[in-house]
MOPAC internal coordinates of N, CA, C and O (Angstrom, degrees):
PM7 1SCF
backbone

  N    0.0000 0     0.00 0     0.00 0    0    0    0
  C    1.5309 1     0.00 0     0.00 0    1    0    0
  C    1.4818 1   109.06 1     0.00 0    2    1    0
  O    1.2310 1   116.57 1   -54.68 1    3    2    1
  N    1.2045 1   124.13 1   125.32 1    3    2    1
  C    1.4989 1   122.91 1   179.26 1    5    3    2
  C    1.5327 1   105.44 1  -112.87 1    6    5    3
  O    1.2310 1   121.99 1   -53.54 1    7    6    5
  N    1.3831 1   113.79 1   126.46 1    7    6    5
  C    1.5160 1   118.32 1  -177.49 1    9    7    6
  C    1.5193 1   105.64 1   -92.09 1   10    9    7
  O    1.2310 1   118.69 1   -39.64 1   11   10    9
  N    1.2983 1   120.11 1   140.36 1   11   10    9
  C    1.4187 1   121.47 1   162.87 1   13   11   10
  C    1.4276 1   117.13 1   -66.92 1   14   13   11
  O    1.2310 1   118.59 1   -52.69 1   15   14   13
  N    1.2213 1   120.30 1   127.31 1   15   14   13
  C    1.4848 1   125.14 1   176.83 1   17   15   14
  C    1.5364 1   113.95 1  -106.93 1   18   17   15
  O    1.2310 1   121.09 1   -50.37 1   19   18   17
  N    1.3154 1   115.53 1   129.63 1   19   18   17
  C    1.5694 1   113.91 1   177.98 1   21   19   18
  C    1.5178 1   112.51 1  -103.88 1   22   21   19
  O    1.2310 1   122.41 1   -37.22 1   23   22   21
  N    1.2075 1   112.99 1   142.78 1   23   22   21
  C    1.4817 1   119.98 1   170.85 1   25   23   22
  C    1.5438 1   112.67 1   -72.72 1   26   25   23
  O    1.2310 1   123.01 1   -26.29 1   27   26   25
  N    1.2495 1   111.83 1   153.71 1   27   26   25
  C    1.5602 1   110.27 1  -177.21 1   29   27   26
  C    1.5456 1   118.04 1   -50.15 1   30   29   27
  O    1.2310 1   119.52 1   138.96 1   31   30   29
  N    1.4007 1   118.53 1   -41.04 1   31   30   29
  C    1.3845 1   116.74 1   170.71 1   33   31   30
  C    1.4602 1   119.20 1   -56.85 1   34   33   31
  O    1.2310 1   119.03 1   141.25 1   35   34   33
  N    1.3964 1   119.46 1   -38.75 1   35   34   33
  C    1.4166 1   121.04 1   176.59 1   37   35   34
  C    1.5857 1   112.73 1   -70.58 1   38   37   35
  O    1.2310 1   121.88 1   141.46 1   39   38   37
  N    1.3388 1   114.00 1   -38.54 1   39   38   37
  C    1.4554 1   119.73 1   179.41 1   41   39   38
  C    1.6094 1   109.66 1   -61.50 1   42   41   39
  O    1.2310 1   124.84 1   132.33 1   43   42   41
  N    1.4420 1   108.32 1   -47.67 1   43   42   41
  C    1.5417 1   113.84 1   177.45 1   45   43   42
  C    1.4578 1   111.17 1   -52.65 1   46   45   43
  O    1.2310 1   121.31 1   128.99 1   47   46   45
  N    1.3783 1   115.10 1   -51.01 1   47   46   45
  C    1.5115 1   124.20 1   178.49 1   49   47   46
  C    1.4657 1   108.39 1   -49.96 1   50   49   47
  O    1.2310 1   119.85 1   122.43 1   51   50   49
  N    1.2960 1   117.88 1   -57.57 1   51   50   49
  C    1.4168 1   123.14 1  -179.48 1   53   51   50
  C    1.5010 1   116.27 1   -55.68 1   54   53   51
  O    1.2310 1   121.55 1   147.41 1   55   54   53
  N    1.2000 1   114.63 1   -32.59 1   55   54   53
  C    1.6279 1   117.21 1   179.03 1   57   55   54
  C    1.4460 1   109.53 1   -94.16 1   58   57   55
  O    1.2310 1   115.57 1   173.76 1   59   58   57
  N    1.3311 1   126.01 1    -6.24 1   59   58   57
  C    1.3330 1   128.12 1   177.70 1   61   59   58
  C    1.5189 1   111.57 1    73.24 1   62   61   59
  O    1.2310 1   115.59 1  -146.20 1   63   62   61
  N    1.3343 1   125.97 1    33.80 1   63   62   61
  C    1.2449 1   130.67 1   171.44 1   65   63   62
  C    1.6497 1   112.53 1  -122.51 1   66   65   63
  O    1.2310 1   119.33 1    -9.74 1   67   66   65
  N    1.3262 1   118.88 1   170.26 1   67   66   65
  C    1.3660 1   114.04 1   175.87 1   69   67   66
  C    1.5159 1   110.37 1   -84.95 1   70   69   67
  O    1.2310 1   124.29 1   -13.76 1   71   70   69
  N    1.5001 1   109.38 1   166.24 1   71   70   69
  C    1.5184 1   115.69 1  -172.85 1   73   71   70
  C    1.6364 1   100.90 1   -69.85 1   74   73   71
  O    1.2310 1   118.23 1   147.79 1   75   74   73
  N    1.2549 1   120.98 1   -32.21 1   75   74   73
  C    1.5904 1   120.80 1  -174.67 1   77   75   74
  C    1.5242 1   109.92 1   -70.62 1   78   77   75
  O    1.2310 1   121.54 1   147.03 1   79   78   77
  N    1.4814 1   114.66 1   -32.97 1   79   78   77
  C    1.4175 1   117.15 1  -176.21 1   81   79   78
  C    1.6401 1   104.13 1   -73.59 1   82   81   79
  O    1.2310 1   117.68 1   137.79 1   83   82   81
  N    1.2730 1   122.02 1   -42.21 1   83   82   81
  C    1.3518 1   124.53 1   174.78 1   85   83   82
  C    1.5348 1   114.61 1   -54.78 1   86   85   83
  O    1.2310 1   122.16 1   138.24 1   87   86   85
  N    1.3679 1   113.47 1   -41.76 1   87   86   85
  C    1.4561 1   119.34 1   177.96 1   89   87   86
  C    1.6223 1   111.90 1   -66.14 1   90   89   87
  O    1.2310 1   123.78 1   149.90 1   91   90   89
  N    1.3565 1   110.36 1   -30.10 1   91   90   89
  C    1.4301 1   111.94 1   179.37 1   93   91   90
  C    1.5366 1   112.08 1   -71.42 1   94   93   91
  O    1.2310 1   123.07 1   138.17 1   95   94   93
  N    1.3956 1   111.72 1   -41.83 1   95   94   93
  C    1.5546 1   120.61 1   180.00 1   97   95   94
  C    1.5552 1   100.23 1   -57.98 1   98   97   95
  O    1.2310 1   115.58 1   137.39 1   99   98   97
  N    1.4258 1   126.00 1   -42.61 1   99   98   97
  C    1.3731 1   118.10 1  -170.63 1  101   99   98
  C    1.4836 1   114.96 1   -69.19 1  102  101   99
  O    1.2310 1   122.18 1   149.02 1  103  102  101
  N    1.3609 1   113.42 1   -30.98 1  103  102  101
  C    1.5093 1   120.47 1   174.30 1  105  103  102
  C    1.5524 1   111.81 1   -61.62 1  106  105  103
  O    1.2310 1   122.23 1   136.59 1  107  106  105
  N    1.4140 1   113.34 1   -43.41 1  107  106  105
  C    1.3647 1   119.95 1  -179.24 1  109  107  106
  C    1.4568 1   119.11 1   -84.71 1  110  109  107
  O    1.2310 1   122.92 1  -172.30 1  111  110  109
  N    1.4903 1   112.01 1     7.70 1  111  110  109
  C    1.3158 1   115.77 1   175.19 1  113  111  110
  C    1.5623 1   119.12 1    65.32 1  114  113  111
  O    1.2310 1   124.74 1  -154.58 1  115  114  113
  N    1.4071 1   108.51 1    25.42 1  115  114  113
  C    1.4948 1   115.49 1  -178.46 1  117  115  114
  C    1.5861 1   111.23 1  -119.76 1  118  117  115
  O    1.2310 1   122.95 1  -167.22 1  119  118  117
  N    1.3855 1   111.95 1    12.78 1  119  118  117
  C    1.5196 1   111.22 1  -173.72 1  121  119  118
  C    1.6010 1   112.07 1   -86.35 1  122  121  119
  O    1.2310 1   119.17 1    -4.18 1  123  122  121
  N    1.1602 1   119.19 1   175.82 1  123  122  121
  C    1.4655 1   119.45 1   168.69 1  125  123  122
  C    1.5192 1   109.48 1   -62.79 1  126  125  123
  O    1.2310 1   121.42 1   -23.40 1  127  126  125
  N    1.2456 1   114.88 1   156.60 1  127  126  125
  C    1.5202 1   119.77 1   178.29 1  129  127  126
  C    1.4527 1   108.75 1   -57.86 1  130  129  127
  O    1.2310 1   117.53 1   -47.82 1  131  130  129
  N    1.3395 1   122.30 1   132.18 1  131  130  129
  C    1.3803 1   128.67 1   175.52 1  133  131  130
  C    1.4661 1   117.59 1  -124.52 1  134  133  131
  O    1.2310 1   119.46 1   -16.83 1  135  134  133
  N    1.3999 1   118.63 1   163.17 1  135  134  133
  C    1.4289 1   122.53 1   168.75 1  137  135  134
  C    1.3882 1   115.13 1  -107.98 1  138  137  135
  O    1.2310 1   120.37 1   -44.61 1  139  138  137
  N    1.3567 1   116.90 1   135.39 1  139  138  137
  C    1.4439 1   121.98 1   177.34 1  141  139  138
  C    1.4834 1   106.63 1  -103.43 1  142  141  139
  O    1.2310 1   121.57 1   -71.79 1  143  142  141
  N    1.4252 1   114.61 1   108.21 1  143  142  141
  C    1.4179 1   119.10 1   172.96 1  145  143  142
  C    1.5101 1   116.08 1   -88.86 1  146  145  143
  O    1.2310 1   118.25 1   176.80 1  147  146  145
  N    1.2573 1   120.93 1    -3.20 1  147  146  145
  C    1.4529 1   123.98 1   178.36 1  149  147  146
  C    1.5194 1   106.95 1  -175.71 1  150  149  147
  O    1.2310 1   122.12 1     6.98 1  151  150  149
  N    1.2166 1   113.55 1  -173.02 1  151  150  149
  C    1.5177 1   120.81 1   177.56 1  153  151  150
  C    1.4103 1   115.22 1   -58.69 1  154  153  151
  O    1.2310 1   119.65 1   151.85 1  155  154  153
  N    1.4638 1   118.27 1   -28.15 1  155  154  153
  C    1.4157 1   116.42 1   178.81 1  157  155  154
  C    1.3819 1   114.23 1  -141.93 1  158  157  155
  O    1.2310 1   119.88 1  -161.78 1  159  158  157
  N    1.4021 1   117.83 1    18.22 1  159  158  157
  C    1.4139 1   130.57 1   174.42 1  161  159  158
  C    1.4487 1   115.57 1   -96.48 1  162  161  159
  O    1.2310 1   118.20 1   -80.06 1  163  162  161
  N    1.3668 1   121.03 1    99.94 1  163  162  161
  C    1.5274 1   123.96 1  -172.92 1  165  163  162
  C    1.4722 1    99.77 1  -112.27 1  166  165  163
  O    1.2310 1   119.77 1   -42.05 1  167  166  165
  N    1.3372 1   118.05 1   137.95 1  167  166  165
  C    1.5041 1   124.17 1   172.29 1  169  167  166
  C    1.4771 1   106.95 1  -139.26 1  170  169  167
  O    1.2310 1   122.07 1   -26.60 1  171  170  169
  N    1.4422 1   113.64 1   153.40 1  171  170  169
  C    1.3493 1   119.69 1   177.42 1  173  171  170
  C    1.6303 1   110.56 1  -123.95 1  174  173  171
  O    1.2310 1   123.31 1   -26.97 1  175  174  173
  N    1.2395 1   111.26 1   153.03 1  175  174  173
  C    1.5347 1   115.16 1   176.53 1  177  175  174
  C    1.4625 1   106.08 1   -95.72 1  178  177  175
  O    1.2310 1   117.38 1   -44.81 1  179  178  177
  N    1.3557 1   122.60 1   135.19 1  179  178  177
  C    1.4264 1   124.70 1  -178.63 1  181  179  178
  C    1.4637 1   109.70 1   -52.93 1  182  181  179
  O    1.2310 1   117.73 1   135.15 1  183  182  181
  N    1.2867 1   121.94 1   -44.85 1  183  182  181
  C    1.4877 1   127.14 1  -178.20 1  185  183  182
  C    1.5432 1   115.06 1   -59.22 1  186  185  183
  O    1.2310 1   123.65 1   146.27 1  187  186  185
  N    1.2683 1   110.60 1   -33.73 1  187  186  185
  C    1.5887 1   115.07 1   171.33 1  189  187  186
  C    1.4401 1   116.49 1   -72.54 1  190  189  187
  O    1.2310 1   119.97 1   149.37 1  191  190  189
  N    1.3883 1   117.67 1   -30.63 1  191  190  189
  C    1.3852 1   120.81 1   174.78 1  193  191  190
  C    1.5613 1   108.21 1   -67.03 1  194  193  191
  O    1.2310 1   120.20 1   137.96 1  195  194  193
  N    1.2793 1   117.23 1   -42.04 1  195  194  193
  C    1.4520 1   123.76 1  -177.13 1  197  195  194
  C    1.5403 1   108.75 1   -65.84 1  198  197  195
  O    1.2310 1   119.13 1   135.36 1  199  198  197
  N    1.3670 1   119.27 1   -44.64 1  199  198  197
  C    1.4000 1   123.39 1   174.14 1  201  199  198
  C    1.4784 1   118.49 1   -58.45 1  202  201  199
  O    1.2310 1   121.99 1   142.73 1  203  202  201
  N    1.3047 1   113.79 1   -37.27 1  203  202  201
  C    1.5002 1   124.50 1   173.94 1  205  203  202
  C    1.4656 1   111.61 1   -61.68 1  206  205  203
  O    1.2310 1   123.66 1   130.38 1  207  206  205
  N    1.4241 1   110.59 1   -49.62 1  207  206  205
  C    1.5203 1   116.66 1  -176.29 1  209  207  206
  C    1.5871 1   108.75 1   -64.98 1  210  209  207
  O    1.2310 1   122.12 1   137.93 1  211  210  209
  N    1.2566 1   113.55 1   -42.07 1  211  210  209
  C    1.5878 1   117.28 1  -179.60 1  213  211  210
  C    1.6072 1   108.68 1   -60.64 1  214  213  211
  O    1.2310 1   121.73 1   143.18 1  215  214  213
  N    1.2737 1   114.30 1   -36.82 1  215  214  213
  C    1.4695 1   115.91 1  -177.67 1  217  215  214
  C    1.5051 1   112.66 1   -70.27 1  218  217  215
  O    1.2310 1   119.88 1   167.24 1  219  218  217
  N    1.2758 1   117.84 1   -12.76 1  219  218  217
  C    1.3997 1   127.97 1   177.56 1  221  219  218
  C    1.5730 1   119.98 1   -97.93 1  222  221  219
  O    1.2310 1   123.17 1  -176.05 1  223  222  221
  N    1.3418 1   111.53 1     3.95 1  223  222  221
  C    1.3989 1   120.44 1  -177.71 1  225  223  222
  C    1.4014 1   111.97 1   -65.97 1  226  225  223
  O    1.2310 1   118.02 1   -31.92 1  227  226  225
  N    1.2991 1   121.38 1   148.08 1  227  226  225
  C    1.5942 1   122.85 1   178.43 1  229  227  226
  C    1.5769 1   107.19 1  -154.96 1  230  229  227
  O    1.2310 1   121.94 1   -31.97 1  231  230  229
  N    1.3330 1   113.89 1   148.03 1  231  230  229
  C    1.3688 1   117.47 1   169.81 1  233  231  230
  C    1.5790 1   116.28 1   -96.48 1  234  233  231
  O    1.2310 1   120.16 1   171.64 1  235  234  233
  N    1.3183 1   117.30 1    -8.36 1  235  234  233
  C    1.3989 1   118.91 1  -177.11 1  237  235  234
  C    1.5450 1   104.12 1  -146.22 1  238  237  235
  O    1.2310 1   122.90 1   -23.36 1  239  238  237
  N    1.3424 1   112.05 1   156.64 1  239  238  237
  C    1.3913 1   119.41 1   176.02 1  241  239  238
  C    1.5524 1   112.59 1   -72.80 1  242  241  239
  O    1.2310 1   119.30 1   157.25 1  243  242  241
  N    1.2657 1   118.95 1   -22.75 1  243  242  241
  C    1.5066 1   124.37 1   178.80 1  245  243  242
  C    1.5198 1   107.75 1   -72.92 1  246  245  243
  O    1.2310 1   117.64 1   161.67 1  247  246  245
  N    1.3850 1   122.10 1   -18.33 1  247  246  245
  C    1.3225 1   130.69 1   174.45 1  249  247  246
  C    1.6287 1   115.23 1   -67.37 1  250  249  247
  O    1.2310 1   122.54 1   165.14 1  251  250  249
  N    1.3900 1   112.73 1   -14.86 1  251  250  249
  C    1.4115 1   124.45 1  -173.90 1  253  251  250
  C    1.5758 1   107.34 1   -77.31 1  254  253  251
  O    1.2310 1   120.17 1   -48.44 1  255  254  253
  N    1.2724 1   117.29 1   131.56 1  255  254  253
  C    1.4819 1   119.83 1  -176.50 1  257  255  254
  C    1.5947 1   100.92 1  -120.60 1  258  257  255
  O    1.2310 1   118.64 1   -66.62 1  259  258  257
  N    1.3389 1   120.20 1   113.38 1  259  258  257
  C    1.4212 1   125.02 1   173.21 1  261  259  258
  C    1.4458 1   114.18 1   -43.64 1  262  261  259
  O    1.2310 1   119.71 1   -40.39 1  263  262  261
  N    1.4028 1   118.16 1   139.61 1  263  262  261
  C    1.4024 1   122.24 1   173.77 1  265  263  262
  C    1.5558 1   108.96 1    86.22 1  266  265  263
  O    1.2310 1   117.74 1  -178.68 1  267  266  265
  N    1.2223 1   121.91 1     1.32 1  267  266  265
  C    1.4615 1   125.24 1  -179.69 1  269  267  266
  C    1.4384 1   115.21 1    76.80 1  270  269  267
  O    1.2310 1   117.04 1  -169.19 1  271  270  269
  N    1.1620 1   123.24 1    10.81 1  271  270  269
  C    1.5536 1   126.01 1   177.29 1  273  271  270
  C    1.5869 1   104.14 1   -87.98 1  274  273  271
  O    1.2310 1   126.66 1   -60.52 1  275  274  273
  N    1.5090 1   104.79 1   119.48 1  275  274  273
  C    1.4413 1   109.85 1   172.96 1  277  275  274
  C    1.4385 1   113.68 1  -126.12 1  278  277  275
  O    1.2310 1   120.10 1   180.00 1  279  278  277

């Protein structure tokens, strides 16, 4: 079974954020799970992006926790 892997620009587009914001999240340890293929080769699985988005679902703005902690 071969899994489709997305480059950071593709993952950012799918999430609706900029590539630089996604990179900031990686540095902060708050990004979706990613795969490091080499020193500069980062890839994302589509299902990991979906899981990350689902974990951030909220029904009220008061459910938001600054800094990404939930």
